[in-house]
N, C-alpha and C positions, 0 to 999 in steps of 0.2 A: 535382245541379243545385239551386241555390238560387233562390228566387223572392223578389221584393220583397213586403213586407208593411207595412201601416199601423203607425205607431208610436203607442203609447199612453203617456199621462202617468199613472203609477201614483199620483201625488199627488191625482189627480182621481177615482180609483176608490173606490167605497164597498164595502168588503169586509164585506158583511152575512153573518150566520151561514148564511143560505140559500145564498149564493153560495159561501162557503168549503166548505160540505158537498159541493159538486159535485166537488171534487177531494180525495181522501184525502191525508193528510200524506206518506205514503210515495211517492205519485205525484208530488206537488209537488217533493219533494227529489230523487227519482230522475231526473226529466226536467227539473228546474229550470224549472218553469212555475207560473203562477198563473192562477186563474180571474178574469176581469175584468168579464164581463158575461154575462147569460143572458137569452134571450128565447125563450119557448116551449121547443122541443126543441133549440135551438141554443146551444151554450156557446162563448164567446170566451175563448181562453187566450193568455196572453202568454209568450213565450220571450225569452231575453236577446239583444238586438241583431240576430241573424240568424235567419231561418227554418231550422229543422232539415231534414235530408234527409227524403225520402219514407218511408224505413223507420221513422224515429223517429215521424213523424206517424201512420203506420199503427199503430204499437204503442200510442201514446197513444190513438188512436181506439178500438182494441180494448179497452183498459183502461177507458176512461171511458164508452163507448157499448155496454156489454154488455147481455145479456138483460133484466134488470129495471130498468135505468137508463132514465130518461125523456129522456136526451140522445141525439139521433140525428144531430146535425151538429156539427162543430167549425169555428170560425173562428179563424185564426191571426193574431196581431199580435205585435209586438216591443216591448220596453221596455229602458230603461237597465239594464245588467247589475248594477250596484251596487245600484240601488233594488230590482230584482227579488229579489236575494239578501237584502237587508234585510227586505223584506216577507215573504218565505218564512219567514225566521227569526222575525220578529215574530208572524206568524199561526200557523205550525205548530210553532215551536220548533226545537230542534236535530234533525238527522237521526237521531241515535242515542238521542234521548229519546222514549219512548212518548208518544203524544198522549192527551189525556184527553177 
């Protein structure tokens, strides 16, 4: 079952180092998502054009909201798939290239 989600314009997102550190490169590539906003313990992440199923959301939550993480909530938004891919590559590099 898919749910509707707010659409975000990635051209308006400020990908600060603090925001980018909320999502490791391997997670961004694996789930094709980007962090777009953080407020307190809530992280907003963007997926491409449609909200993924509950299993994927649960898996992302488990990865990003684990023990010592200060993230306790996720908010899901969607973004243009091409721009999402572009920004993942620009911010995190290629999936097979180790991040520095």
